[in-house]
C-alpha positions in Angstrom: 0.0 0.0 0.0 1.4 3.4 -1.0 1.3 6.1 1.7 -1.0 9.1 1.1 2.0 11.4 1.3 3.7 9.6 -1.6 0.5 9.6 -3.6 0.2 13.4 -3.0 3.7 13.9 -4.5 2.9 11.7 -7.5 -0.3 13.5 -8.1 1.3 16.9 -7.8 3.7 16.0 -10.7 1.2 14.3 -12.9 0.1 15.6 -16.3 -3.1 17.6 -16.5 -5.4 14.8 -17.5 -4.2 12.5 -14.7 -4.3 15.3 -12.2 -7.8 16.1 -13.2 -8.9 12.5 -12.8 -7.4 12.3 -9.4 -9.3 15.5 -8.4 -12.5 13.8 -9.4 -12.0 10.4 -7.6 -10.5 11.5 -4.3 -11.3 14.5 -2.1 -7.7 14.8 -0.8 -6.5 15.6 -4.3 -9.2 18.1 -5.3 -8.0 21.1 -7.3 -7.5 24.3 -5.3 -7.8 27.8 -6.8 -4.1 28.0 -7.4 -4.2 24.8 -9.5 -6.8 26.3 -11.8 -4.7 29.4 -12.3 -1.5 27.5 -12.8 -2.9 25.1 -15.4 -4.8 27.8 -17.2 -1.6 29.9 -17.5 0.6 27.0 -18.5 -1.8 25.9 -21.3 -2.7 29.4 -22.3 -6.4 29.1 -21.7 -8.5 32.2 -21.9 -10.1 31.8 -18.4 -8.6 30.7 -15.1 -11.6 28.6 -14.2 -12.6 25.1 -13.5 -14.8 25.1 -16.5 -11.9 25.8 -18.9 -9.8 23.0 -17.5 -12.8 20.6 -17.5 -13.5 21.3 -21.1 -9.9 20.7 -22.0 -9.8 17.4 -20.1 -13.1 16.3 -21.6 -11.7 16.9 -25.1 -14.1 19.7 -26.1 -13.0 21.0 -29.5 -13.4 24.7 -28.5 -10.7 24.4 -25.9 -8.0 22.8 -28.1 -5.8 25.6 -29.2 -2.3 24.2 -28.9 -2.1 21.7 -31.8 1.0 20.6 -33.7 1.4 18.2 -36.6 3.4 15.0 -36.4 4.0 12.6 -39.3 0.7 10.6 -39.2 -1.5 12.6 -36.9 -2.2 15.9 -35.2 -0.9 16.2 -31.7 -2.6 17.9 -28.7 0.1 19.8 -26.8 -2.4 20.3 -24.0 -2.9 16.6 -23.2 0.4 15.3 -24.8 -1.5 12.7 -26.9 -2.9 12.5 -30.4 -5.6 15.0 -31.0 -8.9 13.4 -30.0 -12.0 15.5 -29.6 -15.7 15.1 -29.1 -17.8 16.4 -31.9 -20.8 18.5 -31.2 -24.2 16.7 -30.9 -25.9 16.2 -34.2 -29.6 15.3 -34.8 -30.5 11.8 -35.8 -31.7 12.9 -39.2 -28.1 13.6 -40.2 -26.9 10.1 -39.3 -27.4 7.3 -41.8 -26.6 3.6 -41.8 -25.7 1.8 -45.0 -24.9 -1.8 -45.8 -21.1 -1.2 -45.6 -20.9 1.4 -42.9 -22.4 4.6 -41.4 -22.1 8.3 -41.9 -22.6 11.3 -39.6 -23.0 14.9 -40.8 -22.0 17.7 -38.4 -23.4 21.2 -39.3 -22.4 23.0 -36.1 -20.8 26.3 -37.4 -18.0 26.5 -34.8 -17.0 22.8 -35.3 -16.9 23.3 -39.1 -14.7 26.4 -38.6 -12.5 24.4 -36.2 -11.8 21.7 -38.8 -11.4 24.3 -41.5 -8.9 26.3 -39.5 -6.9 23.1 -38.9 -6.7 22.3 -42.6 -5.6 25.9 -43.4 -3.0 26.0 -40.5 -1.3 22.7 -41.5 -2.0 23.0 -45.3 -4.0 19.9 -45.4 -6.7 18.7 -47.8 -9.9 17.0 -46.8 -12.8 15.5 -48.7 -14.8 15.4 -45.4 -15.0 19.1 -45.2 -17.8 20.7 -47.1 -18.9 24.4 -47.3 -21.3 24.2 -44.3 -20.7 20.7 -42.8 -18.2 18.0 -41.8 -19.0 14.4 -43.0 -17.6 11.5 -41.0 -17.8 8.0 -42.3 -17.6 4.9 -40.1 -16.3 1.8 -41.7 -15.1 0.0 -38.6 -17.7 -2.7 -37.7 -16.8 -2.7 -34.0 -16.6 0.6 -32.2 -17.6 1.3 -28.6 -21.0 2.9 -28.4 -23.2 4.1 -25.5 -27.0 4.7 -25.6 -27.8 7.2 -22.9 -31.4 7.6 -21.6 -32.8 9.1 -18.4 -32.9 5.8 -16.7 -29.9 3.9 -17.9 -26.7 3.6 -20.1 -26.5 0.7 -22.5 -23.1 -0.2 -24.0 -22.8 -1.9 -27.4 -19.9 -2.7 -29.6 -21.1 -3.8 -33.1 -22.0 -1.1 -35.6 -25.0 -3.1 -36.9 -27.0 -2.0 -33.9 -26.1 1.6 -34.3 -28.3 4.4 -35.6 -31.6 2.8 -34.8 -33.6 5.1 -32.5 -32.1 8.2 -30.9 -32.5 11.9 -30.8 -28.9 13.2 -31.1 -25.4 11.6 -31.4 -21.8 12.5 -31.2 -18.4 10.9 -31.9 -14.9 10.9 -30.3 -12.8 11.8 -33.4 -9.1 11.2 -33.9 -7.3 13.4 -36.4 -5.0 11.4 -38.7 -2.9 12.7 -41.6 -1.8 10.8 -44.7 -0.2 12.4 -47.7 -1.3 15.9 -46.6 -4.9 14.7 -46.3 -6.8 15.0 -43.1 -9.0 12.0 -42.0 -11.3 11.9 -39.0 -11.6 8.5 -37.5 -14.3 7.9 -34.9 -13.2 6.0 -31.8 -16.4 6.1 -29.8 -20.1 7.0 -30.3 -22.7 8.3 -27.9 -26.4 8.4 -28.5 -29.0 10.2 -26.5 -32.4 8.4 -26.7 
């Protein structure tokens, strides 16, 4: 068993995401006001608040401002990992299932601008980016999915059960680059029923 004093030192020197998770699961490691300010300044966030750090750790696309390009993917300098963000919620009428896969159409203005700004900044091309929307195709037959309702959360894995009955959906997207072309690969799906 590791003593709490040793854990406190480990947590103090953890990366932002791990530090945030520790603050959620144990009251002894909660963020104090100084932590919000320190992380906000270090990651150059606009506000020194809990909400700003929370959005960053929960991979909201609005909070991802420090992005760099590596050979095969875009990199989040905030979280020190490949860029993975949650898309905005999209209505069910913009999600379609086909015999060989599925597609999701995102028409949220700020998300479309976020993807467009990335393509311009890193001089990338993308067939997924249209004038007023971003189209994401899902070809992987097994992808983690969660159906969320007021009473329960149901987890599924196979894409054949996806896109049946829901109000809105969103995807956790990974930004890959091949031959100067941007690809958005969904890693997880969430459906509100």
